[in-house]
N, C-alpha and C positions, 0 to 999 in steps of 0.2 A: 476590370474586376468588379463584380456586383457586390451589393451590400451584404447579401447572404454569404458570399465567399469571404468577405472581410470579417464578418461576424464569426464564421467558423474558424478562420485562422487565429483571430484574437482569442477566441475561447480555447483553442488548442494550446496556444502559447501560455495563456494564463493557467491552464490545467498543469502543464509541464512545470512551470515555475513553482506553483503551490505544492504539487506532489513531491517534487525534488527537495523542497524545504523541510520535509518532515524529519529527516534524519538529523539535520543540524538543530532544529527546534527541540528534538528529543534529547540530544546531547547536552543542550543548555539546561533542560528540565531536570535531568538526572543528577545535575550538580547540586540541586537544592532539595530533591525529594527522591526517595526510593522508587525504583521503576514501577512497582505495583501500585503505589499511591498515585503517581503521575498518570498511569494508564486509567485507573478507575475514575479519577476526577475528570479526565478528558472525555471518557465515554459518557458519563452522566451529563456533563455539560452539553456535549453535542446532541445527545438524545433529548435533553430538555428543550433546546432551541428548535430542533426539527419537529418534535411532537407538539410543542407549544404553538409553532406556526400552523401546523396541519389542523389541530383541533381547536385552537384558540383564535389566532389572528385571521386565518383564511376563511374558516366557516364554510368551506366548499363541501358539498354532499359526497364528493368522491372520497373524502378522507373519513372513512368509516372504521369501526373496530374490526380486527381480523376475525375470521371464523375459526372454529376448532382446528380444522386442518391447517389453516394458515398460521395459527399460533405454533403448531408443531414445526412447520417449515421455517418460520422465523427463528424459533429457538435453535434449530440445528444450524441455520446459517449464521446466527449470532455467535454461537459457540465456536464455530470454525473461523469465521471472518473477523470476529472482534476479540473474544476471550483468548483463544489459542494463538491466532496469527499476531494480532497487535500486542497482546500480552507478552509473547515471546520476543517480538521485534523490539519493543521498548526495553525489555530486559537485556537483549543482546547489544543494544546501542551503548550500554554502560561499559562494554568490553570491546567495542568496535569503533573504528574511525568513521566519522560522519560520511565521508565520500564513499566508502565501501558500502555503507547502508543504502545509499541512493542507487549505487550501481547494482546491488543485489536485487532491489525492487524491480528493476527493468527487465529481469530475466523471467518474470511471471508468465508472459505469453509463451515462452518456450516450454515451461513446465506444464502449462495448460494444454498444449498440443500433446504432450506425452500422456497426461492423465486422460484426455479425451480419447486417445487411441486405445488406452487400456480399458476404459469403461465400455467402449463399443466393440472391444475385442478385434481391433484392427492393428496390424503390425505397423509401427511408424516407418515412414519412408526414409530413404537415405538422406534426403535433404533435411528432414526433421531431426534425425539423429545428429547430423552435422551441426545444425543450428544450436542444439542443446550442448553439444561438446564445445563449440566455440564460446558460448555464453559462460559455461562453468570454467573454461580455461581462462577467459578474460578476468573473472573474479579472482581466480587463483594467482594470476600474474600480477594484478594490481595489489593484491593483499600481501604478497611475498615480502617486500621490504618492510612493511608495517609490523610484521611479526617480530622483527629484530629490535625495533625501537619501542616496543611494548605499548604502542597505541592501539594495537589490535591483538586479541588472543585467540587461540584455537577454540576455547569455550564460546567466545563471542561469535566467531564465524560459524560454528556448529549450530548454535541457537538461531542465528540469522538464516542459514540455509534451511533449517527445519521449519522456520516460520514461512519461508517462501514456498516450501512444499505444501504446507497447510493452506495458505491463501490461494494457491493454484487449484487445489482440490475444492476449496470453497467456491471459487469462480465457476468451476465445472458444475458443481451442485446447483448453483444459482441459475446457470444457463439451462439446466435440465428441468427446472420447475416452470410451469405455466402460471406466472404470477398475474393476479388480477388487481392487486393493490398498487397504488401509485408509487413511483420510485422513492419519493421523499418519505413516504410512510414506511416503506420497507427498510430504508436506511435508518430512520428514526427508531423503529422498534428493534431492529437487529443490534444496533449499537447500545441501546438501553438494556436489552436482555443480556448481551455480552458482558456489560458492566456488572449486572446482577450476578451472573455466573462466576465472575472473577472476584467479587466482593469477599466471599469466605476465605479465599487464599490470601487476599490482601490483609484482612483482619488477623489471620493466623500467622503469617510469615513476614509481613512488612515491618521494617524497623521505624516505628513512628517517632522515636527520639531523634533520628537524623533528618526528620522532615522540617524544612524551613520554608514557610509560606512567604518568601521574600519577592522582590520585584522580578527577579529572573524567573522564578517558578511561575508566577502569574502570566508574564509575557509568553512563556513557553506554552502553558496549558491553554491559554486563550487562542494562541495562533494555531495550535494543533486541533483544537475543538472547532473553531469557527472558520479559519482560513482553509485548513486541510480537509477536515471531516465534513464540513458543511459546504463551503463554496467550491472546494476542489471536486467533491463528488457530484455536485450539481452540474459542473462543467463536464465531468466524465459521462454522466447519464445523457446529457445533451448531445455529446459527440457520438455515443453509442447509438442513439436514436437515429442519427443521420446515416452512419455507416460503421459497422462493427470493425471491419478490417482497417479502414482509414483512421478510426479512433485510436487503435492500438499503435499506429505509426507515431503518434505524439509521444509515446514512451521513449522514442529514440533520443529526445531532448533531455530526458530526466537525468541521465548520468552527467551530461555537460553542465546543466544547472547545478546539480548536486555537488560536483567537485569545485565549481566556482564558489558556491556558498561556503563550502568547507575551507577553501583557501582564504576567502574574504573575511569570514566571521570567526574562524577557529584556527587560522594560521596553519592549516594542514598543507604540507608540501605537495606540489604537483610534479611528479617525476616522469621519466620515460616509461617506467613500469605502469604508472597511472594511465598515461596516454595510450600505450599499447594495449593494456587490459581493457580500456574503454572502447577502443577500436574493435577488438575481438567481440565484445558484447554487442555492439551496434551491428557488426557484420552478421552475428548469429541472429539478432532480431530481424534484420533485413531478409535473410534467407528464410526464416520461419514465417514471416508475414507474407512474403512473396508466394510461398507454398500454399498458405491459407487462401490467398486471393485467387490463385489458380483453381483451387477446389470449388470456390464459390461461383466462379464464372463458367464452370463446366455444366 
């Protein structure tokens, strides 16, 4: 095995571990802060680190200010990918078990297939429909027993699924734009703009009296900002640059790591419902990714 292969495998595993940790870190964070406050501080901190590196530490000429057209594209992407998706996701995790949050995130590639077909006016294939059905069935199966012990609510699941729809649409929008800005700069500006768009809602509706800037909050927000939003996305962009289809395969590991974190750190039970639901989601992902790989080889 070459050094390049080892680097790719190591990067893929690190991405899966970090990406899957977001739901547990968010669950800890909302114990000390309202979801909107947690989300806003996370966005601004991640944006500060990324933009500070691009314009301050790096001093590379490729890190330029966006043009007028690029500002518009970044604003739309930030609104979808950060304000709406992550804002809803953080809020949903207040009413959803951590393991279900990581399981739902892994269905993004399935929804991306559906939105891509809709935008180019192509009917989804039977394999694509099957993959989406299996993915959604897996989430429903894993969620069912949690609705009875009140660790997950219909409101939480509804918000979580809505956030998955929005981020999938955001991913399709991102793929359709011919970006000339570096990936780090795109991520830095979109997360900062997304935080700015969310700020009026946070100031208007967040319960600041219940905000406690304790150790749990800062551990959570630092992990979400630096480990997930910065390091995790750097790994993801690296994998995408190598091979888009193979990069998506690393999402298979996210539910496994996610349920492990939820069991280890939050004492969430792993039941047969959990195992069967995870298998259904992974099977749906496998069918969906295999279909995409066939199209790219034709």
